[in-house]
VMD Tcl script that draws the C-alpha trace (Angstrom):
set ca {
  {0.00 0.00 0.00}
  {1.36 3.42 -0.96}
  {1.77 6.15 1.67}
  {-0.77 8.97 1.42}
  {0.53 12.36 0.31}
  {-1.40 15.62 0.74}
  {-0.26 18.23 -1.83}
  {-1.36 21.78 -1.06}
  {-0.15 23.67 -4.15}
  {-0.65 23.67 -7.90}
  {0.98 20.76 -9.66}
  {0.89 19.96 -13.36}
  {-0.74 16.75 -14.52}
  {2.71 15.38 -15.33}
  {4.03 16.05 -11.84}
  {0.91 14.66 -10.21}
  {1.40 11.50 -12.26}
  {5.07 11.34 -11.21}
  {4.12 11.60 -7.54}
  {1.34 9.05 -7.94}
  {3.97 6.44 -8.79}
  {5.16 6.56 -5.16}
  {2.13 7.90 -3.27}
  {-1.60 7.85 -3.04}
  {-1.99 11.51 -3.92}
  {-4.59 13.75 -2.28}
  {-4.45 16.94 -4.36}
  {-5.81 20.07 -2.66}
  {-4.37 23.20 -4.32}
  {-6.57 25.79 -2.59}
  {-7.78 26.49 0.95}
  {-11.27 25.06 0.50}
  {-9.98 21.82 -1.02}
  {-7.32 21.57 1.69}
  {-9.90 21.82 4.46}
  {-12.07 19.19 2.79}
  {-9.13 16.87 2.18}
  {-7.92 17.09 5.77}
  {-11.43 16.45 7.07}
  {-11.86 13.40 4.85}
  {-8.37 11.90 4.80}
  {-6.62 13.38 7.86}
  {-5.77 10.17 9.74}
  {-4.49 8.48 6.58}
  {-2.08 11.24 5.49}
  {1.58 10.63 6.34}
  {3.37 13.20 4.13}
  {2.45 16.81 3.29}
  {3.87 18.83 0.41}
  {3.30 22.59 0.46}
  {4.98 25.88 -0.44}
  {6.15 28.69 1.80}
  {3.33 31.07 0.91}
  {0.65 28.42 1.61}
  {2.41 26.79 4.53}
  {0.94 24.33 7.01}
  {-0.54 25.69 10.24}
  {-0.33 24.22 13.73}
  {-4.07 23.52 13.58}
  {-3.67 21.65 10.30}
  {-0.78 19.66 11.73}
  {-2.91 18.70 14.73}
  {-5.63 17.48 12.37}
  {-3.12 15.10 10.75}
  {-2.24 12.68 13.55}
  {-0.03 10.39 11.49}
  {2.14 12.71 9.43}
  {5.87 12.20 9.79}
  {7.18 14.51 7.04}
  {6.35 18.03 5.83}
  {8.13 19.28 2.72}
  {8.20 22.69 1.05}
  {8.45 22.40 -2.72}
  {10.74 25.44 -2.93}
  {13.20 27.04 -0.55}
  {10.64 29.14 1.37}
  {8.90 27.81 4.47}
  {7.74 30.98 6.24}
  {4.13 29.83 6.81}
  {4.94 26.29 7.92}
  {4.60 25.89 11.69}
  {8.09 24.42 11.90}
  {8.48 24.51 15.68}
  {5.08 22.90 16.17}
  {5.92 20.18 13.66}
  {9.29 19.44 15.25}
  {7.73 19.34 18.70}
  {5.59 16.48 17.40}
  {8.63 14.71 15.98}
  {7.72 15.57 12.38}
  {10.63 16.03 9.96}
  {10.56 19.24 7.90}
  {12.48 19.54 4.63}
  {12.64 21.99 1.73}
  {13.62 22.21 -1.90}
  {16.49 24.57 -1.14}
  {18.85 24.99 -4.07}
  {16.59 23.58 -6.77}
  {15.55 26.88 -8.34}
  {18.34 29.26 -7.29}
  {19.64 29.85 -10.81}
  {16.17 30.51 -12.16}
  {15.41 33.06 -9.42}
  {18.75 34.81 -9.90}
  {18.19 34.99 -13.67}
  {14.76 36.51 -13.13}
  {16.10 39.05 -10.64}
  {18.56 40.37 -13.20}
  {15.83 40.37 -15.84}
  {13.56 42.47 -13.63}
  {16.43 44.81 -12.81}
  {17.31 45.41 -16.45}
  {13.64 45.79 -17.42}
  {13.01 48.30 -14.63}
  {16.21 50.33 -15.05}
  {15.95 50.52 -18.83}
  {12.15 50.86 -18.84}
  {11.81 48.03 -21.34}
  {8.05 47.35 -20.95}
  {7.29 51.07 -21.41}
  {9.63 51.28 -24.41}
  {7.86 48.31 -25.96}
  {4.47 50.03 -25.59}
  {5.73 53.32 -27.02}
  {7.42 51.62 -29.96}
  {4.14 49.92 -30.86}
  {2.52 53.37 -30.80}
  {5.06 54.71 -33.29}
  {7.13 56.75 -30.85}
  {10.78 56.98 -31.90}
  {13.81 57.22 -29.62}
  {14.44 60.94 -30.25}
  {11.21 61.76 -28.39}
  {12.24 59.81 -25.29}
  {14.61 60.36 -22.36}
  {17.77 58.27 -22.36}
  {17.45 55.13 -20.18}
  {20.41 54.64 -17.84}
  {23.02 51.91 -17.81}
  {22.77 48.87 -15.60}
  {26.48 48.15 -15.75}
  {29.09 49.87 -13.56}
  {26.54 50.68 -10.85}
  {26.30 49.70 -7.19}
  {24.03 46.76 -6.38}
  {22.82 46.24 -2.83}
  {21.49 42.78 -1.97}
  {19.31 42.24 1.09}
  {19.94 38.61 2.05}
  {23.15 37.06 0.73}
  {22.07 33.43 0.94}
  {22.48 30.99 -1.91}
  {20.17 32.99 -4.20}
  {21.68 36.30 -3.15}
  {25.17 34.97 -3.93}
  {24.04 33.90 -7.40}
  {22.56 37.35 -8.02}
  {25.87 38.88 -6.95}
  {27.75 36.56 -9.31}
  {25.58 37.70 -12.22}
  {26.01 41.34 -11.22}
  {29.79 40.98 -11.49}
  {29.25 40.16 -15.16}
  {27.85 43.69 -15.48}
  {30.95 45.03 -13.71}
  {28.85 46.20 -10.77}
  {30.04 46.80 -7.23}
  {28.15 44.57 -4.81}
  {27.18 45.31 -1.23}
  {24.91 43.30 1.01}
  {23.00 43.18 4.26}
  {22.71 40.02 6.36}
  {22.14 39.47 10.04}
  {25.89 38.83 10.18}
  {28.75 39.36 7.74}
  {29.90 36.44 5.61}
  {33.57 35.44 5.56}
  {33.41 33.67 2.19}
  {32.59 36.62 -0.11}
  {34.52 39.76 -1.10}
  {31.46 42.01 -1.20}
  {31.00 44.97 1.12}
  {28.90 44.27 4.22}
  {26.36 46.68 5.69}
  {24.94 46.01 9.12}
  {22.05 48.40 8.43}
  {19.57 48.19 5.53}
  {19.19 51.97 5.29}
  {22.95 52.40 5.01}
  {23.03 49.78 2.24}
  {20.26 51.61 0.37}
  {22.07 54.93 0.74}
  {25.21 53.40 -0.82}
  {23.46 51.47 -3.59}
  {22.07 52.51 -6.96}
  {19.89 49.41 -7.09}
  {18.49 47.25 -4.30}
  {17.52 43.58 -4.69}
  {15.49 41.84 -1.97}
  {16.52 38.19 -1.58}
  {15.86 37.63 2.12}
  {13.40 35.09 3.56}
  {9.91 36.26 4.47}
  {8.31 36.05 7.89}
  {7.82 38.28 10.89}
  {11.51 39.12 11.18}
  {11.64 40.78 7.77}
  {8.13 42.28 7.64}
  {8.40 45.71 5.92}
  {12.19 45.66 6.25}
  {12.16 47.88 3.15}
  {10.12 50.83 4.35}
  {9.74 54.53 3.52}
  {13.08 55.43 5.11}
  {14.97 52.76 3.16}
  {13.34 53.81 -0.12}
  {14.17 57.47 0.49}
  {17.77 56.47 1.19}
  {17.89 54.64 -2.15}
  {17.19 57.94 -3.85}
  {15.47 59.35 -6.94}
  {17.58 57.36 -9.41}
  {17.29 54.16 -7.37}
  {15.56 50.96 -8.42}
  {14.29 48.20 -6.12}
  {13.69 44.58 -7.15}
  {11.93 41.94 -5.05}
  {12.15 38.22 -5.84}
  {11.85 37.13 -2.19}
  {8.52 37.66 -0.41}
  {6.04 40.49 -0.83}
  {5.91 41.10 2.91}
  {9.48 42.41 2.96}
  {8.52 45.66 1.16}
  {5.92 48.09 2.52}
  {3.70 48.34 -0.56}
  {2.05 51.63 0.41}
  {5.44 53.21 1.05}
  {6.74 51.87 -2.27}
  {3.76 53.26 -4.18}
  {4.22 56.68 -2.58}
  {7.96 56.70 -3.33}
  {7.35 55.81 -6.98}
  {4.58 58.38 -7.44}
  {6.59 61.14 -5.78}
  {9.82 60.40 -7.66}
  {11.74 59.45 -4.51}
  {12.85 56.32 -6.36}
  {12.95 55.78 -10.11}
  {11.45 52.33 -10.64}
  {10.68 48.91 -9.21}
  {10.58 45.33 -10.47}
  {8.46 42.96 -8.41}
  {7.84 39.25 -8.75}
  {6.18 39.13 -5.31}
  {3.83 41.46 -3.46}
  {1.73 41.57 -0.33}
  {-1.61 41.13 -2.11}
  {-0.73 38.05 -4.18}
  {-2.23 36.31 -6.00}
  {-4.21 39.54 -6.57}
  {-2.05 42.20 -8.23}
  {-0.95 45.13 -6.07}
  {-3.69 47.72 -6.64}
  {-1.49 50.62 -5.53}
  {1.06 49.87 -8.27}
  {-1.07 48.88 -11.25}
  {-1.37 52.38 -12.68}
  {2.34 53.20 -12.44}
  {4.40 52.80 -15.61}
  {7.69 52.71 -13.67}
  {6.85 49.32 -12.16}
  {7.51 45.95 -13.80}
  {5.33 43.16 -12.40}
  {5.50 39.39 -12.85}
  {3.23 36.82 -11.14}
  {5.61 35.11 -8.68}
  {7.33 33.11 -11.42}
  {10.98 33.84 -10.61}
  {11.52 30.26 -9.48}
  {9.43 28.73 -12.26}
  {10.98 27.14 -15.30}
  {10.64 23.63 -16.65}
  {14.09 22.85 -15.29}
  {13.57 24.42 -11.86}
  {10.14 22.95 -11.18}
  {11.26 19.49 -12.25}
  {14.28 19.75 -9.99}
  {12.02 20.80 -7.09}
  {9.68 17.86 -7.66}
  {12.62 15.48 -7.92}
  {14.06 16.88 -4.69}
  {10.77 16.36 -2.87}
  {10.57 12.77 -4.05}
  {14.14 12.11 -2.96}
  {13.55 13.80 0.41}
  {10.45 11.63 0.89}
  {12.15 8.44 -0.33}
  {15.00 8.88 2.11}
  {12.71 9.76 5.01}
  {10.43 6.77 4.43}
  {13.52 4.54 4.24}
  {14.65 5.77 7.66}
  {17.33 8.08 6.27}
  {17.84 11.85 6.60}
  {16.36 13.98 3.79}
  {18.64 15.75 1.34}
  {17.66 19.22 2.59}
  {16.16 19.11 6.08}
  {15.49 22.16 8.21}
}
mol new
graphics top color blue
foreach p $ca { graphics top sphere $p radius 0.5 }
foreach p [lrange $ca 0 end-1] q [lrange $ca 1 end] { graphics top cylinder $p $q radius 0.2 }
display resetview
């Protein structure tokens, strides 16, 4: 008999079929389906697969008396009740490292698009506007890039920035000893130094609105902010005000506080580039994340440690 897996996020038919080879799959990709699935199958479920934004609450964990493993499909786990799970002896694992390159690629894409105003230039070109009627878009290269959160993804963003001959600074809770980049103990000081700011820090209460009005003002009127981390890290109202008032030049966001609904405060601004939380999505990255989950689960069910436990 196959173990029962509860999956709480969107999965393609192909990936559901891949998981069904090893599990009896209970697929519940939204809150209503999750509640119904837990009510119907709760005692039978032994493994839960979720994502950081969806998470798994303490109440949900308590309604699943026989789970032994909770996995996040990606690297994020901010809404999983990790301490509660571990107190019950439940192993928690993630897909850390499976989509780092994809996220870093997307971060640079958003930065270039926002700095150069590429979406706006595309619209104007289609309207017949020629370059002589437009202001000159600035360079991306040879600027100062500040990265908030120099984890594995932040380091890959920094590596790509070096290809643009940029200076790199970063903010972490503590300085790293394995990188040559300049460390800033204070986010506002990093923003004051930087031309561009990329948010790559985990979400959660500790980073809620870390990028606020003061940080944005420090970034300055030619500054650009990019967020590929979690929407909660940037104060959306403060960002909208800074963009409208010209206190920063532009923003590129893959994540926002209102998701999956688009950020209403930013929709009407042509100096914002928005994408629908797809920085970590590519055929290669998603397949790697699914494969990592299956290997984490295989090892756990065989009595071994997962590849990427918390």
